[in-house]
N, C-alpha and C positions, 0 to 999 in steps of 0.2 A: 180261176175256178176250173176244176177238173170236170170234164164231160163224163157222163155215165149214162149209156143208152138205156139202162134199166130204170132210171129215175126220170120222171117228167121234167122238161126244161123249166117249167114254172117253179117246181119244187127246188131245183138246183139254185135258181135265182133267190127264192125265198130263204133258203139255208145260208146262202152267201151274204145276204143283207143282214140276217140275224147275227152272223159271225162279226160283221162290220159294226153292228150296233153294240154287241157285247165287248168288242175290243176297243171301242171308243172312236173308230174311224168316222162313224155317223153318230154324232153326239145328241144327247137328250134335248128335245124341244127345237132341234135344228131341222131344216128342210132337207129331204132327200133329193137326189138328182131328179130331173123331170122324166116323164115316161119316155120321151124321145131320146134323152141322154142314156137312160137305162137300156132302151132297145138297142141303141148303137153299141153300148158297152158289152152287152151279153149276146149280141148278134142274133136277135130274135125279133118277132113282131111285137107291136105295142099291145096286142091282145094278150100275149103270153105274159108280158110285164104287168099288165093290168090285173091278171089273175093272181100273180104272186103278191102284188100289193094289196089286193082284196083279202087274201088269206092272212097277211101280216096285220091288217087292220082288224080282222075278226079275232085274231089271237091276242090283240092288245099291244102290239109292238109299235104301231104307227097310227096316226090320225090322218084321214083323207079329207081335205077341205076343198070343196068344189071351187075352182077358180084360182086357188092359191097353192095347190100341190099337196104333197104328203110330208108329214112331220113325225120325227121320232118321239114317241111317248116317254114319259118318265118311267124308269124301269119298275116292273112289278116282280122281278125275280127275287127269290129268297137267296141271300148270300150265306152259304154254309160257313160257319165259323171255323178257323184253323185250330181253335182250342179243342181239347178233348171234352166235348159236351154231348149230351144225348140229343136225338132228333127233337124230342119233346121240348127240351130247354131252348133249342135253336128257334123253334117255331113260336113258342110263347114270347121270347125276347123280340120277335118281329111283330108282335101284336096280333098274331093270328092264332087260330084254334087248331091244335094238333089232334089227329085221330089215327087209328090203325085198324086194318082189317087183316085177320089171320087167314091166309089163303090155303096154307097147308101146315099140318102139325103131325109129324110121324116119329116113331122110335125105330131105329134100325142099327145094325152093326156098323162100326166106323169104316172098316175097310182100310187098305193101306194108305191111300192118299189123304183122307180126312184124318186118320190116326196120326199121320206125320204132321199135319197142320195143328192139331190140338195137343200133340205130344202125349198121346195115350196109346193103348194097344189096339190092333186091328179088330179084335173080337169084342172090344168094349162097346157098350151101347151109347148111341148119341141121339139127340133130337135133330131132326131136319125140319126147318121152319121157313115158310115163305110168308112175307107180310107186304101189304101195300100201305104206304104212309101218306097221309093227307094233311094239307094246310087249308083251312077254311073249305073243306070238302073237295078240294082239287087234288088229284093224285100227283105227287111230286117225287116219290121215291119208291122203288121196289127192292126188297131185301130177300136174300137167301142166307140163312144162318145155320151153323152147325155148333152144337153145344154138348158137352159131356153130361150124360145122365148122372154119373157118380158125383160130379161137382155141383150139379144143379137139380137135385131130386124134387124140388118144389116148383119147378117151372110149370106153368099151365097156360092155357089159351087166355084166361083172364089176365094173367101177368103180362102176356105178350100184346094184349090190346092197349097196354099202357107203355111204360118205359122199362127197358132192361136195366138201365143205370139206377133207377129208383129201387128196383128189385135187388141189385147188387148192394146198395147202401143199406137196405133193410136186413141183409144177410151177412153184413160185415165182410163183404168182398170188395176191398178197396181197389177200384180201377186206377191203374198207374199210368200206362201209356199204350199206344197203338202203333203198329207198323202198317203202312198203306202202300199199295201198288195201284197206280192209276193208268187205265188203258181206254182209248176210244174204241168203241165197237158198234156194229149194227145189232140191235137187240133181237133176241128170239121173238117170234110172233106173239107168244103168250105174254111175254113181259111188255112188249109194245102195246098190246091190248089193255093191260092193266094200267099203263101210263097214258092211254089214249093217244098214242103216237103211231106213225107209220114205221114198219120195220126197216124201211129204207132210210130212215133218219138216224144219223150217228148220235150216240149218247156216250157218257162217261160211265165206265164200270170201275168202282173202287173196291179192291180186295183188302179187307181190313181184319188184321189179327190183333185182338185186344188182350192185354195182360193185366193181372192183378199184382199187388205189391210184392208178392214172393216169387214172381216170375212164372206163375201158372197161367196157362192160356184161359182167359175168360170165355172167349168165343171166337169163331171165324165167321165173317160175314162178307158177302158180296153185295155191294150197293149199286143199284142201277138208277142213275139220276136223270130226271126230266131236264133236258138241256135248256128249255126256255123258262122253267119255273123254279129250278133249284140248282144253284151254281156253287162251285167249290172255290174258295179263296185260299191262297197259300201265301204265307208271309215268311220270307227268309231273312235271317239276321246274321251279321258277321261279328 
């Protein structure tokens, strides 16, 4: 575990244990090392370890049983499908209730960078959209989306409170495939606030360009994923 003087020691321990739970080093329903063992491992006091474990218990990662130690809880994270499905479909298939809050909805000129991403002209108009996505009223995903006004003249806040893919189906825009770039980042403060996270906690940003059947860019979206509640699975085949 790398030290970072700007991040409290208990949070470094907490994040490291979360990584070990997610990677299977600490398995579901198995005991964690004792406080004394963790204190030695992380070279800190038992008070610091106890604070990290209390936070993990509060967030639902572990159960603390007095006299018998701490145990990894069964995962509550939503596993994002590797198939090209909407957020709404993903959440419904997990037996949870999806919802969306439109944080920002503006029309502006594309500019050179966004025009290049959407394969339009810099002076063309685009929608700039920010949404927070929820599963059972918990914020699990923040989106920044760019869409061509010419391609999507009927986009509205009402549409965006639901599913863009449902909108696409209703307007005969057959979504074909998406190109993704995945990067770990520290979230900007306003995104961390939307996801109820510390800006010092690393998250995944997925830059997603979606295409319809004729090769036209449907949209470009940056997805900021809550690292504890919404996880990305990737399946590779040979």
